VOFI-28349 format. One record per residue: x, y, z of N, C-alpha, C, CB in turn; residue number from 1. Coordinates in steps of 0.2 Angstrom, whole numbers, plus 5000, padded with zeros to 4 digits. Atoms other than C-alpha are relative to their C-alpha. Glycine has a CB too. Layout:
BEGIN
R   n_c1   n_c2   n_c3   ca_c1   ca_c2   ca_c3   c_c1   c_c2   c_c3   cb_c1   cb_c2   cb_c3   resi
R      X      Y      Z       X       Y       Z      X      Y      Z       X       Y       Z    NUM
...
//
This chain:
BEGIN
R   n_c1   n_c2   n_c3   ca_c1   ca_c2   ca_c3   c_c1   c_c2   c_c3   cb_c1   cb_c2   cb_c3   resi
R   5004   4994   5000    5000    5000    5000   5004   5006   5000    4995    5000    5006      1
R   4997   4993   5001    5005    5018    4996   4996   5005   5003    5003    5001    4993      2
R   5004   4994   4998    5000    5034    5004   5004   5006   4999    4997    4999    5007      3
R   4997   4993   4999    5003    5052    5002   4996   5003   5005    4999    5004    4993      4
R   5003   4998   4994    4999    5060    5018   5002   5008   5000    5003    4997    5007      5
R   4999   4993   5000    4997    5079    5019   4996   5003   5006    4996    5004    4993      6
R   5002   4997   4994    4995    5089    5035   4996   5006   4997    5005    5002    5005      7
R   5004   4994   5002    4980    5101    5032   4997   5003   5006    4995    4996    4995      8
R   5005   4996   4996    4970    5115    5040   4993   4998   4999    5001    5007    4999      9
R   5007   5003   5002    4955    5108    5031   5000   4997   4994    4995    5006    5000     10
R   5001   5003   5006    4950    5097    5017   4993   4997   4999    5006    4994    5000     11
R   5006   5003   5002    4935    5091    5008   5001   4996   4993    4994    5005    5000     12
R   5000   5003   5006    4931    5079    4994   4993   5000   4997    5002    4993    5000     13
R   5007   4999   5003    4916    5082    4982   5000   4995   4994    4999    5007    4997     14
R   5002   5005   5006    4908    5069    4970   4994   5003   4997    4999    4993    5003     15
R   5006   4997   5004    4896    5076    4957   4998   5007   5003    4995    4995    5000     16
R   5001   4994   4997    4897    5093    4965   4997   5000   5007    4995    5003    4996     17
R   5003   5001   4993    4891    5086    4982   5006   4998   5005    4995    4995    5001     18
R   4994   5002   4996    4903    5085    4997   4998   4993   5003    5000    5005    5006     19
R   5000   5007   4998    4906    5067    5001   5003   4999   5007    5004    4995    4995     20
R   4996   5000   4993    4918    5070    5016   5004   5006   5001    5004    4994    5000     21
R   4996   4994   4998    4926    5085    5025   5003   4999   5007    4996    5006    4999     22
R   4996   4999   4994    4938    5088    5039   5002   5007   5002    5005    4994    5001     23
R   4996   4995   4998    4946    5101    5049   5007   4999   5000    4997    5003    5007     24
R   4993   5002   4999    4964    5100    5055   5001   4993   5000    5003    5004    5006     25
R   4998   5007   5000    4972    5084    5052   5004   4998   4994    4994    4995    5001     26
R   4996   5003   5005    4978    5073    5038   4995   4999   4994    5003    4993    5001     27
R   5003   5002   5006    4972    5071    5020   5004   4994   4998    4999    5005    4994     28
R   4997   5006   5002    4977    5053    5015   4998   4998   4993    5000    4994    5005     29
R   5001   5003   5006    4978    5048    4997   5003   4993   5000    5003    5004    4994     30
R   4998   5007   4998    4978    5029    4998   5000   4996   4994    4996    4997    5005     31
R   5000   5004   5006    4983    5017    4984   5002   4993   5002    5006    5002    4995     32
R   4999   5007   4998    4982    4998    4986   5003   4997   4994    4993    4997    5002     33
R   4996   5004   5005    4994    4987    4976   4998   4993   5000    5007    5001    5001     34
R   5001   5007   5001    4992    4970    4969   5004   4996   5005    5002    4997    4993     35
R   4996   5004   4995    4996    4957    4983   5000   5003   5007    5007    4999    4998     36
R   5000   4997   4994    4993    4969    4997   4995   4996   5004    4998    5008    5000     37
R   5004   5003   4996    4984    4962    5012   4998   5003   5006    5002    4993    5001     38
R   5002   4997   4994    4977    4965    5029   5006   5003   5004    4996    4996    5004     39
R   4994   4998   4996    4994    4966    5037   5003   5007   4997    5006    4995    4999     40
R   4998   4993   5003    4999    4981    5025   4995   5005   5002    5001    4999    4993     41
R   5005   4995   4999    4982    4990    5028   5001   5002   5008    4993    4997    4999     42
R   4999   4998   4993    4985    4989    5047   5006   5003   5002    4999    4993    5004     43
R   4994   4997   4999    5003    4993    5047   5000   5008   4998    5006    4997    4996     44
R   5000   4993   5003    5000    5009    5036   4995   5004   5004    4998    5000    4993     45
R   5004   4996   4995    4985    5015    5047   5003   5001   5006    4993    4996    5001     46
R   4996   4998   4993    4995    5013    5063   5005   5005   4999    5002    4993    5003     47
R   4994   4996   5002    5010    5021    5055   4997   5008   5000    5004    4998    4994     48
R   5003   4994   5001    4999    5036    5050   4997   5003   5006    4995    5000    4994     49
R   5003   4998   4994    4990    5037    5066   5005   5003   5005    4995    4995    5003     50
R   4995   4999   4996    5006    5038    5075   5005   5006   4998    5004    4994    5002     51
R   4996   4995   5003    5015    5051    5064   5000   5006   5005    4999    5002    4993     52
R   5000   4994   4996    5021    5065    5075   5003   5006   4996    5005    4999    5006     53
R   4998   4994   5005    5021    5080    5063   4996   5006   5001    4999    4998    4993     54
R   5004   4994   4998    5010    5092    5072   5004   5004   5006    4993    4998    5003     55
R   4996   4996   4995    5018    5106    5083   4998   5000   5007    5001    5007    4997     56
R   5001   4999   4992    5019    5106    5102   5000   5007   5002    5004    4995    5004     57
R   5000   4993   4997    5019    5121    5113   5007   5003   4999    4999    5000    5008     58
R   4993   4998   5002    5038    5123    5108   5001   5001   4993    5005    4996    5003     59
R   5000   5000   5007    5033    5123    5090   5005   4994   4997    5003    5006    4997     60
R   4997   5006   5002    5042    5106    5088   4995   4995   4997    5005    4997    5005     61
R   5005   5005   5002    5034    5092    5078   5001   4994   5004    5002    4998    4992     62
R   5000   5005   4995    5030    5081    5092   4993   4997   5001    5003    5003    5007     63
R   5007   5002   4998    5011    5078    5092   4998   4996   4994    4996    5006    5001     64
R   5004   5005   5005    5001    5064    5083   4993   5003   4999    5001    4993    5002     65
R   5007   4998   5001    4983    5066    5077   4996   5000   5006    4997    4995    4995     66
R   5004   5000   4994    4976    5060    5093   5002   5005   5005    5000    4993    5003     67
R   4998   4995   4995    4986    5072    5103   4997   5007   4999    5008    5001    5000     68
R   5003   4993   5002    4979    5087    5094   4993   5000   4998    5005    5003    4995     69
R   5007   5000   5002    4962    5081    5091   4999   5000   4992    4996    5005    5003     70
R   5000   5000   5007    4965    5079    5072   4996   4995   4997    5007    4999    4997     71
R   5005   5005   5004    4954    5071    5059   5004   4998   4994    4994    5004    4998     72
R   4997   5003   5006    4958    5061    5043   4995   5000   4995    5003    4993    5002     73
R   5004   5001   5006    4951    5062    5026   5003   4995   4996    4998    5007    4996     74
R   4996   5005   5004    4955    5046    5016   4996   4999   4993    4999    4993    5004     75
R   5002   5000   5007    4953    5046    4997   5004   4994   4997    5001    5007    4997     76
R   4997   5005   5004    4956    5031    4986   5004   5003   4994    4995    4994    4998     77
R   4996   4997   5006    4970    5034    4973   5004   4995   4997    5004    5006    5003     78
R   4996   5005   5004    4975    5020    4962   5006   5002   4996    4995    4995    4996     79
R   4995   4997   5004    4986    5031    4952   5007   5001   5004    4998    5007    4997     80
R   4994   5000   4996    4999    5031    4966   5004   4994   4998    4999    4999    5008     81
R   4996   5006   5003    5004    5014    4958   5002   5001   4993    4996    4994    5001     82
R   4998   4998   5007    5007    5023    4941   5007   4999   4999    4997    5007    4998     83
R   4993   5000   5002    5023    5018    4933   5002   5004   4994    5002    4992    4999     84
R   4998   4996   5006    5031    5031    4922   5007   4999   4998    4999    5007    5003     85
R   4993   5001   5002    5047    5023    4919   5001   5000   4992    5003    4993    5003     86
R   4999   5000   5007    5044    5020    4901   4994   5004   4996    4999    4992    4997     87
R   5005   4996   5004    5035    5031    4888   4997   5006   5004    4995    4995    4998     88
R   5003   4994   4997    5024    5045    4893   4993   4999   5003    4999    5006    4995     89
R   5006   5002   4997    5008    5036    4898   5001   4995   5006    4995    4997    4994     90
R   4999   5005   4995    5008    5028    4915   4997   4993   4999    4998    5003    5007     91
R   5003   5006   5000    5006    5010    4917   4997   4999   5008    5005    4994    4999     92
R   5003   5001   4993    4994    5005    4932   4999   4992   5001    4993    5003    5000     93
R   5000   5007   4999    4998    4986    4931   5001   4998   5007    5004    4997    4996     94
R   4999   5003   4993    5003    4985    4949   4995   5003   5005    5007    5003    5002     95
R   5005   4998   4996    4988    4994    4956   4995   4994   5000    4996    5006    4997     96
R   5005   5005   4998    4975    4982    4964   4993   5002   4996    4999    4998    5007     97
R   5007   4999   5003    4958    4980    4955   4995   5002   5005    4998    4994    4996     98
R   5005   4998   4996    4943    4987    4963   4998   4995   5005    4994    5003    4997     99
R   5002   5006   4995    4937    4970    4971   5005   4998   5005    4998    4994    4995    100
R   4994   5001   4995    4954    4968    4979   5001   5006   5004    5006    4998    4996    101
R   4998   4994   4996    4957    4986    4984   4995   5002   5005    5002    5005    4995    102
R   5005   4997   4996    4940    4991    4991   5000   4997   5007    4994    4999    4997    103
R   5000   5003   4993    4940    4979    5006   5006   5002   5004    5000    4992    5000    104
R   4994   4998   4996    4958    4984    5011   4999   5008   5001    5006    4999    4996    105
R   5002   4993   4999    4953    5003    5009   4996   5000   5006    4997    5003    4993    106
R   5004   5000   4994    4939    5000    5021   5003   4997   5006    4993    4995    4998    107
R   4997   5002   4994    4949    4990    5033   5005   5006   5003    5005    4994    4998    108
R   4996   4994   4998    4962    5005    5033   4996   5005   5004    5003    5002    4994    109
R   5004   4995   4997    4948    5017    5037   4998   4998   5007    4994    5001    4995    110
R   5002   5002   4993    4941    5006    5051   5005   4999   5005    4996    4993    4999    111
R   4994   5001   4996    4958    5003    5058   5001   5007   5003    5006    4998    4997    112
R   4999   4993   4997    4960    5022    5060   4994   5002   5005    5000    5005    4994    113
R   5006   4998   4996    4942    5024    5067   5001   4996   5007    4994    4998    4997    114
R   4999   5004   4995    4947    5010    5079   5005   5003   5005    5002    4993    4999    115
R   4996   4997   4995    4960    5021    5087   4997   5007   5002    5007    5002    4996    116
R   5004   4994   4997    4947    5034    5091   5000   5006   4996    5003    5002    5007    117
R   5000   4995   5005    4950    5045    5076   4994   5001   4996    5006    4999    4995    118
R   5005   4998   5005    4937    5055    5066   5002   4999   4993    4997    5007    5002    119
R   4998   5002   5007    4938    5048    5048   4995   5002   4996    5003    4993    5000    120
R   5005   4999   5006    4929    5055    5033   5003   4997   4994    4999    5008    4999    121
R   4997   5003   5006    4931    5047    5016   4997   5003   4994    4998    4993    5000    122
R   5003   4999   5006    4928    5050    4998   4995   4994   4998    5006    5001    4994    123
R   5004   5005   5002    4918    5038    4987   5005   4995   4996    4994    5002    4996    124
R   4996   5004   5003    4928    5023    4982   4999   4999   4992    5000    4993    5003    125
R   5001   5001   5007    4931    5022    4963   4997   5006   4996    4996    4994    4999    126
R   5004   4995   5004    4922    5038    4959   5005   5006   4998    4995    5004    5005    127
R   4996   4994   5002    4929    5054    4950   4999   5005   5006    4998    5002    4993    128
R   5001   4995   4995    4932    5066    4964   5004   5006   4999    5002    4996    5007    129
R   4997   4994   4999    4937    5084    4967   5002   5001   5007    4996    5006    4997    130
R   4998   4999   4993    4948    5087    4982   5003   5007   5001    5006    4995    5001    131
R   4998   4994   4998    4950    5103    4990   5004   5000   5007    4994    5005    5001    132
R   4996   5000   4993    4963    5106    5004   5004   5006   5001    5005    4994    5000    133
R   4996   4994   4998    4973    5119    5013   5006   4996   5004    4997    5005    5005    134
R   4994   5003   4998    4990    5111    5015   5004   5004   5005    5005    4998    4995    135
R   4997   4996   4994    4998    5116    5032   5007   4999   5001    4996    4999    5006    136
R   4993   5001   4999    5016    5119    5033   5004   5003   4994    5002    4993    5001    137
R   5003   5006   5001    5017    5112    5020   5004   4994   5002    4998    4999    4992    138
R   4997   5006   4998    5020    5095    5027   4996   4994   4995    4999    4998    5007    139
R   5002   5005   5004    5018    5081    5014   5005   4994   5001    4999    5002    4993    140
R   4995   5006   4999    5025    5063    5017   4997   4994   4995    4999    4997    5007    141
R   5001   5006   5004    5026    5047    5006   5001   4994   5004    5004    5000    4993    142
R   4999   5007   4997    5023    5030    5014   4999   4995   4996    4996    5000    5007    143
R   5001   5005   5004    5025    5014    5006   5001   4993   5004    5005    5000    4994    144
R   4999   5006   4996    5022    4997    5014   5005   4995   4997    4994    4996    5001    145
R   4995   5004   5003    5034    4989    5002   5007   5001   5003    5000    5001    4992    146
R   4994   4998   4997    5048    4997    5010   5001   4997   5007    5001    5008    5001    147
R   5000   5004   4994    5044    4987    5026   4999   4993   5000    4995    5004    5005    148
R   5001   5007   5000    5037    4971    5021   5004   4996   4995    4993    4999    4998    149
//
């Protein structure tokens, strides 16, 4: 699994002009599920993101995690994180999991975050979405379970 994690002041996702999910301060997570990913990767990535200490403490040091500062999470499915641009000019998405494989892991990831007491909003899996965000910092991180498993 791959994720782009952006620290935001606020974020929302719209589908067909309607707001599907929105949050205040916290993380916008763009989540891509790869072929062969399983529950272990979903759990590891959710736990890793929930524990990231990238919010400022009283001394303005990046010491606080989401739960420490009452942060929220907006999770948006993003199969294009698996796009391979090594050859040619058109990305190959052959390593991205298909919808029937990816959606249950996407949902598991969301539930794992909720299980840690976090407020989690989502987009609509597989839909064309418009994402609006105010990146704070900016702080943007790339996480990849392949680098661990």
